[in-house]
N, C-alpha and C positions, 0 to 999 in steps of 0.2 A: 849765618851761613855756615855750612860745614863741608869739609872735604875729608874723607876717611879712606886712606889706603889700607889694604889688607893682604896678608899672605896666609894661605890656607893649605892644609894637608887633608886630602879627601881619600877616604877608605872606600874602595869598590869591592863589593862581594858579588861576584858574577857566576851564575851557573848557566851553561849552555848545553842543551841536550838535543840530539837529532836522531830520528829513526827513519829508515828508508826501506821500502818493500817493493820489489818488482814482482808483478803478477802477469800471468798469461791472460788473454782475452776472456777465458772461461773462469777466471778468478783464482786459479791455482798459483801458489807462491813459488816463484823461481828462486829468489834470493832475498835475504833480509839482513840488515845490520844496524847497529846503533853506535853512536859516538857521544862522548860526554866530556865536558871540561868544567871544572869547578875551581875557581881561583879567587884569591884576594890580592889586591894591589893598591899601593899608595900612589896618589897623583898630586903633584905640586900645583897650586893655583895662586893667582895674584889678581887683585881687583881694586877698583876704586869706586867710591860712592860719593855723590854730591847732593846737597839738599839745603833746606832752610828750616829753621825752628822758629815758631812764632809764639809769643806769650799770650795766652788767652785770658789769664788772670794771674794773681800772685802765686797761685798753687798749680795751675794747669798750663800745659804747652802742647802745641801741635807741631809734629815734624812730618815733612814730606821730602822724600829723597829717592834717588834712582842711581843705578850704577851697572857695572858689568864686571863679571869675573871670568878670567881666562884659566882654563884647566887643561893640563897636558892630556892629549888624546890617548885612548887605550884600544888595543887590538886583541882579539881573542879568536881562536879557531877550534873547531870540532869537526874532524874529518875534512872534507873539502870546503866546508862553509867557514867564512870569516866574517866577523862583525867588527865594525869600527865605531867606537863610542866617543862622542864629543860632548863633554859635560859643561862647556862654557855657556854662559847665558846672562840674561839681563835680570836685574833685581829692582823691584819697586817697593817702597815702604811708605805707609801712612800710619803714623803712631800718635796716640794721645798719651801724654805722660804727666806724671806728678812727682816732684822730688820728695824724698823722705827726710 
């Protein structure tokens, strides 16, 4: 059996572009504008994974595990638009291994 805690640093590289155009019913442009935001940010994360490893033979083993990682949320704006990113999520692992 295994229990594996983790602390992570996650680098986000986010680009947000928006373009808006107002037109008359005949298609003539009344106004147009663009907004842009390009940022990098570090977000701290923490997680835990639990699982089991089974010996298939003297040289091979099989690991099955699952866990969850919590990552600090991130917010970004471009003009009046705002996005909220939640990178937290579940993790599943099925691995065939052989020690060297």
